[in-house]
Short mmCIF file of the C-alpha atoms (twelve columns), coordinates in Angstrom:
data_MODEL
# 
_entry.id   MODEL 
# 
loop_
_atom_site.group_PDB 
_atom_site.id 
_atom_site.type_symbol 
_atom_site.label_atom_id 
_atom_site.label_alt_id 
_atom_site.label_comp_id 
_atom_site.label_asym_id 
_atom_site.label_seq_id 
_atom_site.Cartn_x 
_atom_site.Cartn_y 
_atom_site.Cartn_z 
_atom_site.pdbx_PDB_model_num 
ATOM 1  C CA . UNK A 1  99.622  98.934  93.816  1 
ATOM 2  C CA . UNK A 2  102.759 101.145 93.374  1 
ATOM 3  C CA . UNK A 3  105.108 101.899 90.424  1 
ATOM 4  C CA . UNK A 4  108.121 102.657 92.692  1 
ATOM 5  C CA . UNK A 5  109.140 102.986 96.293  1 
ATOM 6  C CA . UNK A 6  112.184 104.611 97.634  1 
ATOM 7  C CA . UNK A 7  113.417 103.827 101.288 1 
ATOM 8  C CA . UNK A 8  115.702 106.421 102.739 1 
ATOM 9  C CA . UNK A 9  117.218 105.045 106.247 1 
ATOM 10 C CA . UNK A 10 118.765 106.797 109.106 1 
ATOM 11 C CA . UNK A 11 116.656 110.188 109.113 1 
ATOM 12 C CA . UNK A 12 117.023 112.238 112.184 1 
ATOM 13 C CA . UNK A 13 113.643 112.835 113.858 1 
ATOM 14 C CA . UNK A 14 112.649 115.118 116.513 1 
ATOM 15 C CA . UNK A 15 109.010 114.917 118.085 1 
ATOM 16 C CA . UNK A 16 106.741 115.270 120.906 1 
ATOM 17 C CA . UNK A 17 105.652 111.762 122.369 1 
ATOM 18 C CA . UNK A 18 103.940 111.158 125.599 1 
ATOM 19 C CA . UNK A 19 104.846 114.656 126.806 1 
ATOM 20 C CA . UNK A 20 108.544 113.871 126.340 1 
ATOM 21 C CA . UNK A 21 110.903 115.316 123.289 1 
ATOM 22 C CA . UNK A 22 112.281 112.336 121.335 1 
ATOM 23 C CA . UNK A 23 115.334 112.323 118.890 1 
ATOM 24 C CA . UNK A 24 115.524 109.284 117.073 1 
ATOM 25 C CA . UNK A 25 116.177 107.773 113.537 1 
ATOM 26 C CA . UNK A 26 113.688 106.728 111.340 1 
ATOM 27 C CA . UNK A 27 113.094 105.522 107.565 1 
ATOM 28 C CA . UNK A 28 111.470 107.658 105.261 1 
ATOM 29 C CA . UNK A 29 109.393 105.753 102.493 1 
ATOM 30 C CA . UNK A 30 108.548 107.441 99.330  1 
ATOM 31 C CA . UNK A 31 105.633 105.759 97.030  1 
ATOM 32 C CA . UNK A 32 104.986 106.691 93.569  1 
ATOM 33 C CA . UNK A 33 101.643 105.673 92.671  1 
ATOM 34 C CA . UNK A 34 98.192  106.874 91.213  1 
ATOM 35 C CA . UNK A 35 95.537  108.968 93.280  1 
ATOM 36 C CA . UNK A 36 93.171  105.982 92.902  1 
ATOM 37 C CA . UNK A 37 95.370  103.671 95.227  1 
ATOM 38 C CA . UNK A 38 95.478  106.182 97.995  1 
ATOM 39 C CA . UNK A 39 92.798  104.472 100.294 1 
ATOM 40 C CA . UNK A 40 94.459  101.028 100.020 1 
ATOM 41 C CA . UNK A 41 97.938  102.273 100.555 1 
ATOM 42 C CA . UNK A 42 97.007  104.119 103.542 1 
ATOM 43 C CA . UNK A 43 95.386  100.900 104.951 1 
ATOM 44 C CA . UNK A 44 98.069  98.996  104.261 1 
ATOM 45 C CA . UNK A 45 100.824 101.230 105.784 1 
ATOM 46 C CA . UNK A 46 98.867  101.280 108.883 1 
ATOM 47 C CA . UNK A 47 98.414  97.565  109.012 1 
ATOM 48 C CA . UNK A 48 102.188 96.924  108.605 1 
ATOM 49 C CA . UNK A 49 103.662 100.163 110.229 1 
ATOM 50 C CA . UNK A 50 104.957 99.559  113.740 1 
ATOM 51 C CA . UNK A 51 103.733 103.217 115.183 1 
ATOM 52 C CA . UNK A 52 100.436 103.399 116.315 1 
ATOM 53 C CA . UNK A 53 100.027 106.969 114.271 1 
ATOM 54 C CA . UNK A 54 102.348 106.826 111.304 1 
ATOM 55 C CA . UNK A 55 102.738 109.945 109.053 1 
ATOM 56 C CA . UNK A 56 100.824 109.037 105.824 1 
ATOM 57 C CA . UNK A 57 100.902 112.140 103.452 1 
ATOM 58 C CA . UNK A 58 100.261 112.352 99.673  1 
ATOM 59 C CA . UNK A 59 101.532 114.925 97.437  1 
ATOM 60 C CA . UNK A 60 100.152 115.631 93.814  1 
ATOM 61 C CA . UNK A 61 102.413 116.322 91.322  1 
ATOM 62 C CA . UNK A 62 101.082 118.956 89.026  1 
ATOM 63 C CA . UNK A 63 103.770 119.359 86.514  1 
ATOM 64 C CA . UNK A 64 105.842 116.301 85.947  1 
ATOM 65 C CA . UNK A 65 107.559 115.078 82.802  1 
ATOM 66 C CA . UNK A 66 104.859 113.038 80.941  1 
ATOM 67 C CA . UNK A 67 107.090 109.965 80.308  1 
ATOM 68 C CA . UNK A 68 107.450 109.111 83.959  1 
ATOM 69 C CA . UNK A 69 103.560 109.896 84.469  1 
ATOM 70 C CA . UNK A 70 102.929 107.322 81.901  1 
ATOM 71 C CA . UNK A 71 105.419 104.989 83.431  1 
ATOM 72 C CA . UNK A 72 103.701 105.421 86.783  1 
ATOM 73 C CA . UNK A 73 100.297 104.960 85.657  1 
ATOM 74 C CA . UNK A 74 101.265 101.869 83.735  1 
ATOM 75 C CA . UNK A 75 103.164 100.040 86.628  1 
ATOM 76 C CA . UNK A 76 100.380 101.179 89.667  1 
ATOM 77 C CA . UNK A 77 98.133  98.083  89.658  1 
# 
């Protein structure tokens, strides 16, 4: 489903949860894939994630080097 994933551990996070301010460390996952995989990836992350409401966001690159774009498209199946 994805061409590449970057896993960035130990990011400091500050958020409000159940009326309290929490300071914890989390891991950031960046996934490179094609737009057509959005729904299946969202469902899979929700299924696997330990949070009831994980942050799942999508960024669209409108200006990316052509070689990388081709590689992502070729490897996202």
